[in-house]
C-alpha positions as CSV (number, residue, x, y, z in Angstrom):
1,M,51.5,243.4,63.2
2,K,48.9,241.1,61.6
3,K,48.9,239.5,58.3
4,V,47.5,241.2,55.3
5,P,43.5,240.5,55.8
6,F,42.3,237.8,53.1
7,S,38.9,239.7,52.7
8,A,37.2,243.0,53.1
9,P,34.1,244.2,52.5
10,A,32.8,243.2,49.0
11,S,29.9,245.6,47.9
12,N,32.1,249.0,47.5
13,R,35.5,247.4,46.0
14,R,32.8,245.6,43.3
15,Q,31.1,248.7,42.4
16,F,34.4,250.8,42.0
17,L,36.1,248.3,39.9
18,K,32.9,247.5,37.7
19,T,32.4,251.5,37.0
20,S,36.1,251.9,36.6
21,S,36.0,249.2,34.0
22,L,33.5,251.0,32.2
23,L,35.5,253.9,32.4
24,A,38.4,252.5,30.9
25,G,36.6,252.1,27.4
26,S,35.3,249.7,25.2
27,A,39.0,248.5,24.4
28,F,39.3,247.4,27.5
29,V,38.4,244.0,28.7
30,V,36.4,244.1,32.5
31,P,38.4,241.9,35.3
32,R,37.1,239.1,36.4
33,F,37.2,240.1,39.9
34,S,34.4,243.1,39.0
35,I,31.7,240.6,39.3
36,G,33.2,239.1,42.8
37,Q,34.9,235.7,41.6
38,S,38.5,236.8,42.8
39,G,39.3,238.0,46.4
40,Q,38.6,241.4,48.1
41,S,41.2,243.9,49.6
42,A,40.9,247.2,51.3
43,N,41.3,250.7,49.5
44,N,40.5,249.3,46.6
45,K,44.1,247.9,46.1
46,L,45.1,244.7,44.4
47,N,46.0,241.5,46.2
48,I,49.0,240.1,44.4
49,A,50.9,237.3,44.6
50,F,54.4,236.9,43.1
51,I,56.4,233.8,41.6
52,G,60.2,233.9,41.5
53,V,61.8,236.8,44.3
54,G,65.6,235.8,43.1
55,P,67.7,239.2,42.3
56,G,67.2,240.9,39.5
57,Q,63.6,241.4,37.9
58,G,62.0,239.5,40.5
59,R,62.5,241.0,43.9
60,G,62.7,244.3,41.8
61,N,59.5,243.9,39.9
62,L,57.5,243.0,42.8
63,T,59.0,246.2,45.2
64,Q,57.3,248.2,42.2
65,M,54.2,246.7,43.0
66,A,54.8,247.5,46.8
67,K,51.4,249.6,47.4
68,E,49.0,247.4,46.3
69,N,48.5,244.5,48.9
70,I,51.3,242.0,48.6
71,V,49.5,239.0,50.1
72,A,51.7,236.0,49.0
73,F,55.1,235.1,46.9
74,C,56.6,231.8,46.4
75,D,60.1,230.8,45.7
76,V,62.4,227.4,45.5
77,D,65.1,229.4,47.0
78,P,64.7,229.8,50.8
79,A,67.7,232.5,51.0
80,Q,65.7,234.5,48.0
81,I,62.3,234.1,50.1
82,A,64.1,235.2,53.3
83,K,65.6,238.0,51.8
84,T,62.3,239.3,50.3
85,K,60.5,238.8,53.5
86,E,62.6,241.6,55.0
87,K,60.9,244.1,52.8
88,F,56.9,242.1,53.1
89,P,57.0,240.9,56.5
90,N,53.3,240.0,56.3
91,A,52.9,238.3,53.0
92,Y,52.6,234.5,53.4
93,T,55.4,232.5,51.6
94,F,55.6,229.2,49.8
95,S,58.3,227.2,47.6
96,D,55.4,225.8,45.6
97,Y,53.4,228.3,43.7
98,R,50.8,225.1,42.9
99,K,50.5,225.1,47.0
100,M,50.1,229.0,47.1
101,F,47.2,228.8,44.4
102,D,45.5,226.0,46.5
103,K,45.4,227.9,49.7
104,M,45.3,231.4,48.8
105,G,43.7,230.9,45.1
106,N,40.3,233.3,45.7
107,Q,42.4,235.3,47.7
108,I,44.5,236.6,44.8
109,D,43.4,239.4,42.3
110,A,46.9,239.1,40.1
111,V,50.2,237.2,39.8
112,G,53.2,238.5,39.0
113,I,55.5,235.8,37.4
114,A,59.7,236.2,37.1
115,T,61.0,232.9,36.9
116,P,64.0,231.0,34.9
117,D,62.5,231.2,31.4
118,N,61.8,227.2,31.4
119,T,59.1,227.7,34.4
120,H,57.1,230.8,33.2
121,F,54.4,228.8,31.5
122,V,53.5,226.1,34.2
123,A,53.0,228.8,36.1
124,A,51.3,231.6,34.4
125,M,48.9,228.7,33.2
126,A,48.5,227.4,36.4
127,A,47.4,231.4,37.4
128,A,45.4,231.9,34.2
129,D,43.5,228.9,34.8
130,L,42.0,230.2,38.0
131,G,41.4,233.7,36.2
132,K,44.3,235.6,37.6
133,H,45.6,238.7,35.7
134,L,49.3,238.4,34.8
135,F,52.2,240.2,34.5
136,V,55.0,237.5,33.1
137,Q,59.0,238.5,32.7
138,K,60.4,238.8,29.2
139,P,60.5,236.2,27.3
140,L,57.0,235.5,28.0
141,V,57.6,231.7,27.9
142,H,60.8,229.2,26.6
143,N,59.0,227.9,23.2
144,I,56.6,228.3,20.8
145,Y,54.0,225.9,21.6
146,E,53.8,227.2,25.5
147,L,53.5,230.8,23.5
148,R,50.6,229.9,21.8
149,T,49.0,228.0,24.5
150,L,49.3,230.5,27.3
151,C,48.4,233.6,24.8
152,E,45.3,231.2,23.5
153,K,44.2,230.8,27.6
154,T,44.1,234.5,28.4
155,R,42.5,235.2,25.8
156,R,40.0,233.0,26.6
157,N,39.7,233.8,30.2
158,K,39.7,237.6,29.3
159,L,42.5,238.2,31.7
160,V,44.7,241.9,32.0
161,T,47.8,241.3,30.7
162,Q,51.3,242.3,30.4
163,M,55.0,241.1,29.7
164,G,57.9,243.2,31.4
165,N,59.8,244.5,28.4
166,Q,59.8,248.1,30.5
167,G,60.6,250.3,27.4
168,R,57.2,249.5,25.7
169,A,55.9,251.6,28.1
170,F,59.0,254.9,28.0
171,D,58.1,258.1,26.1
172,G,61.1,257.3,23.5
173,M,59.2,254.6,22.0
174,R,56.3,256.8,21.6
175,H,58.9,259.1,20.3
176,I,60.1,257.1,17.8
177,K,57.0,255.6,16.6
178,E,55.8,259.6,16.1
179,W,58.9,260.2,14.0
180,F,58.2,257.3,11.5
181,D,54.2,257.8,11.7
182,A,55.4,261.7,10.4
183,D,57.9,260.9,7.9
184,V,60.9,261.8,9.3
185,L,63.1,258.6,8.6
186,G,61.5,257.9,5.1
187,E,61.2,254.2,4.0
188,V,62.9,252.0,6.5
189,R,64.1,248.8,4.6
190,E,67.0,248.0,7.1
191,V,67.4,247.9,10.8
192,I,70.3,247.0,12.9
193,A,70.3,245.9,16.6
194,W,73.0,244.6,18.8
195,T,73.9,243.6,22.3
196,N,77.3,242.7,24.3
197,R,75.4,239.9,25.9
198,P,76.5,236.6,26.7
199,N,79.2,238.4,28.3
200,K,80.3,237.9,32.2
201,G,78.6,239.7,34.9
202,Y,74.8,239.9,32.9
203,G,73.6,236.6,33.6
204,F,76.3,234.5,31.6
205,R,79.8,232.8,32.7
206,P,82.5,233.4,30.7
207,G,83.4,231.2,27.8
208,E,80.9,228.7,26.1
209,R,79.9,225.6,27.7
210,K,80.2,222.1,25.8
211,K,78.6,220.3,28.8
212,L,75.8,221.0,31.4
213,P,77.7,222.2,35.0
214,D,78.7,219.2,36.8
215,A,76.4,218.5,40.0
216,R,76.9,220.3,43.5
217,P,74.7,219.6,46.4
218,I,71.7,220.9,46.8
219,P,71.1,224.1,49.1
220,Q,69.6,223.0,52.2
221,G,65.6,223.5,51.8
222,M,66.0,224.5,47.9
223,D,63.8,222.6,46.1
224,W,65.7,221.9,42.8
225,D,63.3,220.0,41.2
226,K,60.8,222.8,41.2
227,W,63.3,224.9,39.8
228,I,63.6,222.4,36.8
229,G,60.0,222.4,36.3
230,P,59.0,220.7,32.8
231,A,62.8,221.2,31.3
232,P,65.2,218.0,31.3
233,M,66.6,217.2,34.6
234,T,70.2,218.3,35.4
235,G,72.5,218.7,38.7
236,F,72.0,221.7,40.8
237,S,75.0,224.2,40.0
238,E,76.2,227.5,41.1
239,D,76.5,227.7,37.0
240,L,72.7,227.8,36.6
241,H,71.2,229.2,40.3
242,P,70.6,231.7,41.2
243,G,71.7,234.3,38.3
244,Y,73.4,231.9,35.3
245,W,70.6,229.9,33.9
246,R,70.0,232.4,30.9
247,G,72.8,230.8,28.6
248,W,72.2,227.5,28.8
249,W,69.5,226.3,26.2
250,D,67.3,224.0,28.3
251,Y,66.3,227.0,30.7
252,G,67.2,230.2,29.1
253,C,66.9,231.6,25.6
254,G,70.6,233.4,25.5
255,G,71.5,236.9,24.5
256,L,68.6,237.3,22.2
257,G,66.1,236.1,24.7
258,D,67.7,238.3,27.3
259,I,67.6,241.6,25.4
260,G,65.8,241.3,22.1
261,C,62.5,241.8,23.6
262,H,63.6,245.1,24.7
263,T,65.8,246.3,21.7
264,I,63.9,244.5,18.7
265,D,60.4,245.7,20.2
266,I,61.5,249.3,18.7
267,P,61.1,248.4,15.4
268,Y,58.9,245.6,16.0
269,Y,56.4,248.5,17.1
270,A,57.4,251.5,15.0
271,L,56.8,249.4,11.8
272,Q,54.5,246.7,12.4
273,L,56.9,244.1,11.6
274,G,54.3,241.2,12.3
275,H,56.2,237.7,11.6
276,P,59.4,236.9,9.7
277,T,59.2,234.5,6.7
278,K,62.9,233.7,6.8
279,I,65.7,234.0,9.4
280,E,69.4,233.5,8.6
281,V,72.1,233.2,11.5
282,E,75.8,233.2,11.4
283,L,77.6,231.9,14.8
284,A,81.1,232.8,15.8
285,G,81.9,229.4,16.5
286,E,80.0,226.1,15.7
287,P,76.7,225.5,16.8
288,N,76.1,224.4,20.6
289,L,73.0,222.7,21.2
290,I,73.6,223.1,25.3
291,Y,75.0,226.6,25.6
292,T,74.8,229.9,23.7
293,P,77.8,230.5,21.3
294,S,80.1,233.4,22.3
295,G,78.6,235.6,19.2
296,S,76.0,235.6,16.7
297,V,74.1,237.4,13.8
298,V,70.8,236.9,13.2
299,T,69.1,238.3,10.0
300,Y,65.1,238.3,10.2
301,H,63.5,238.9,7.0
302,F,59.6,240.4,6.9
303,P,57.5,240.8,4.0
304,A,55.7,244.3,3.0
305,R,53.0,244.6,5.1
306,N,50.0,247.8,5.6
307,G,51.5,249.8,2.9
308,L,55.4,249.4,4.4
309,P,57.8,247.7,2.2
310,P,60.0,244.8,3.2
311,V,62.1,245.3,6.0
312,K,65.2,243.1,6.9
313,V,66.1,243.1,10.6
314,K,69.6,242.2,12.0
315,W,70.5,241.2,15.0
316,V,74.3,241.2,16.8
317,E,75.4,239.9,20.0
318,G,78.6,239.0,21.4
319,P,81.8,241.1,22.2
320,K,83.0,238.8,19.4
321,V,81.0,238.6,16.4
322,P,81.8,237.9,12.6
323,K,82.8,241.2,10.5
324,M,79.9,243.1,9.7
325,T,79.4,245.6,6.8
326,K,81.6,248.6,7.2
327,D,78.8,251.1,7.8
328,F,77.7,249.2,10.7
329,E,81.3,249.4,12.0
330,A,81.6,253.1,11.2
331,A,78.4,253.7,12.7
332,Q,79.1,251.8,16.1
333,A,82.7,253.3,16.7
334,V,81.3,256.7,16.0
335,A,78.7,256.3,18.4
336,L,81.4,255.1,20.9
337,A,82.8,257.8,20.1
338,K,80.1,260.5,20.8
339,S,79.8,258.8,24.6
340,G,81.6,260.7,26.3
341,N,83.1,259.1,29.4
342,K,83.2,255.3,30.6
343,E,80.0,255.3,32.5
344,E,78.2,256.5,29.7
345,A,80.0,254.5,26.9
346,K,78.2,251.5,29.0
347,N,75.0,252.8,27.1
348,Y,76.3,251.8,24.0
349,A,76.9,247.9,24.3
350,D,73.4,247.9,23.2
351,G,71.9,249.7,20.9
352,I,69.8,250.1,17.5
353,F,69.8,251.8,14.0
354,M,66.5,252.3,12.1
355,V,68.1,253.2,8.5
356,G,65.5,255.2,6.5
357,K,65.5,256.8,2.9
358,K,65.6,260.3,4.6
359,Q,67.3,259.9,8.3
360,T,68.5,256.9,10.0
361,L,67.7,256.8,13.8
362,F,69.7,256.0,16.8
363,S,68.8,254.5,20.0
364,P,71.5,253.9,22.3
365,G,70.9,251.2,25.2
366,M,69.1,248.2,25.2
367,R,65.5,250.2,25.6
368,P,64.4,253.8,24.3
369,N,65.7,255.9,26.5
370,S,67.2,258.3,24.4
371,P,66.2,258.2,20.5
372,R,67.6,260.8,18.2
373,L,68.6,260.9,14.6
374,Y,72.0,260.0,13.8
375,D,73.3,263.0,12.5
376,E,74.3,265.6,14.5
377,D,73.3,268.5,13.1
378,V,70.5,267.1,11.4
379,W,69.5,266.0,15.2
380,Q,70.2,269.6,16.8
381,E,67.6,271.0,14.2
382,F,65.1,267.9,14.3
383,R,65.1,268.9,18.4
384,R,63.6,272.4,17.5
385,N,60.9,271.6,15.2
386,R,59.8,268.0,15.9
387,P,56.5,266.6,14.9
388,P,53.3,267.2,17.2
389,Q,52.6,264.3,20.5
390,T,50.1,261.7,18.9
391,L,50.4,259.5,21.2
392,P,49.4,259.3,25.0
393,R,52.7,258.7,27.8
394,I,52.9,256.3,30.1
395,K,52.8,257.3,33.9
396,G,54.8,255.4,36.3
397,G,56.2,252.6,34.2
398,N,54.9,249.5,32.5
399,I,53.7,247.9,36.0
400,Q,51.7,250.5,37.3
401,E,49.8,250.8,33.7
402,W,49.3,246.7,34.2
403,I,47.9,247.6,37.6
404,R,45.8,250.6,36.4
405,A,44.4,248.4,33.7
406,V,43.6,245.5,36.0
407,K,41.8,248.0,38.2
408,G,39.7,249.1,35.2
409,V,41.2,252.8,35.4
410,G,43.3,252.9,32.8
411,P,43.5,251.1,29.0
412,R,44.6,247.8,27.9
413,P,48.7,247.8,28.8
414,G,51.0,248.3,25.8
415,S,52.4,244.7,26.2
416,H,49.3,243.0,26.7
417,F,49.9,239.2,25.4
418,D,48.1,239.4,22.1
419,Y,50.9,241.9,21.3
420,A,53.5,240.3,22.9
421,E,52.9,237.1,21.7
422,G,54.2,238.0,17.9
423,L,57.4,240.0,19.5
424,T,58.4,237.1,21.8
425,E,57.7,234.2,18.5
426,L,60.4,235.8,16.4
427,I,63.0,236.1,19.4
428,L,62.2,232.4,20.1
429,L,63.1,231.5,16.2
430,G,65.7,233.7,16.5
431,A,67.3,232.1,19.3
432,L,66.7,228.6,18.1
433,A,68.6,229.4,14.8
434,I,71.7,230.3,17.0
435,R,71.0,227.4,19.0
436,T,71.0,225.2,15.9
437,G,73.2,227.2,13.7
438,K,70.3,226.5,10.9
439,N,68.4,228.8,9.0
440,I,64.8,229.0,9.4
441,E,61.6,229.8,7.0
442,W,58.5,229.9,9.1
443,D,55.1,228.8,8.6
444,P,53.1,230.9,11.2
445,K,49.6,229.2,10.2
446,K,50.8,226.2,10.6
447,M,53.2,226.6,13.4
448,K,55.9,224.8,11.5
449,I,59.9,225.3,10.5
450,T,59.3,224.5,6.2
451,N,62.9,224.0,5.4
452,E,64.3,222.0,8.1
453,P,61.4,219.9,9.7
454,S,64.0,218.4,11.8
455,L,63.8,221.9,13.7
456,N,60.4,221.2,14.7
457,K,61.1,219.2,17.8
458,Y,61.6,222.6,19.3
459,I,58.5,224.3,18.5
460,K,56.8,221.8,21.5
461,P,59.6,219.7,23.4
462,Q,58.7,217.5,25.4
463,A,57.9,217.8,28.8
464,R,59.5,216.4,32.0
465,K,57.4,213.7,34.2
466,G,55.2,215.0,36.3
467,W,54.8,218.4,34.4
468,Q,52.5,217.1,31.5
469,E,49.2,219.1,32.3
470,Y,49.7,221.8,30.3
471,Y,51.4,220.3,27.0
472,R,48.8,217.6,26.0
473,G,47.2,220.1,23.4
């Protein structure tokens, strides 16, 4: 078979993209490639390149884009390239995204990124510099300086963006928003969310680690320097790659970074949370600047906003957590008892309660697949008399939502970076509280922690030599 063509006749494609952008409405930013500034591909398909094709979301996300032209993909691990090449034999492959952009930059319309957290930013900035529309896995970046810088870049370049928190496109997310807006819950002042992360088998090694893993021989052909990127250098270890980097603070964002962008997105969207003013933390053990603790509780305090009252959002993570309120323990026990069977019970390893003055909403699982009202009798009656649908549903999930927006035939994606910026910021602040064991009072305008100034070094860490290009602001 021939390689996917680098170019095709431009006139019909350009006219299609220009016209469809206008049809999408004034809220949609016209794609840069609609005026011929990016590569062309046949049949009105996008030319997509992907960075980070390892197990989990990387190869999975790329597969969801397979109906477009996958022209190239990149990974520092030749083993992951080989596995992905089986699915996409015609795509060009690279170990360095910078070389991919040098060689094929003007042939690429859009870029997906699913590397470890520590390299999201540098890869996304390189793509944004070239005007490429972006899909980036959650959490969007690794620290708040990266977050503000990337989001400003994509705004300035008018890019179509999406963060990879799938639940934002679920019908359940819209159900929850509609119920809240219809005053089904009443005034909400308390939210409790939880996950069993970090635990064995979900991207974390069992137990806490007090030091970085011992270095092992780098697998043949792997570019370990580029896996590390701007983060502090450490030796290769299977305790880091391919699937266990999330718990190490220099490379991941712990259980909150893993799951919070899904679960906390529910109240962030429904309750219009905005920025927290104060974050409190409890740890199951001592603070650990190297590796995430086995259990923690983060409490976010949000002020009154847009006519809504102040709200407290409590995040509980880990198989062993500090003792919680009796109400929470009872509610979680009932939820587990209702699971019915062992497989379904897994759904309750993550979940959320939104405690309203009238009703409490319960959504099992990390994403809003099946939200319900907590009291079973109330729920059964409510199901027969639901509020009317007021929000449009998303067909095909968040990746197809993004693809349609890039083509100009759909509205702006729900988790566009202007939205994801605020959600990611509160996740990163909570992760920093867990890492240091310190409560945080946050001034979002000054981008400063006001009560513990020593923590501000984590807002913009020093980038490693050779990776400083985007850290000079």
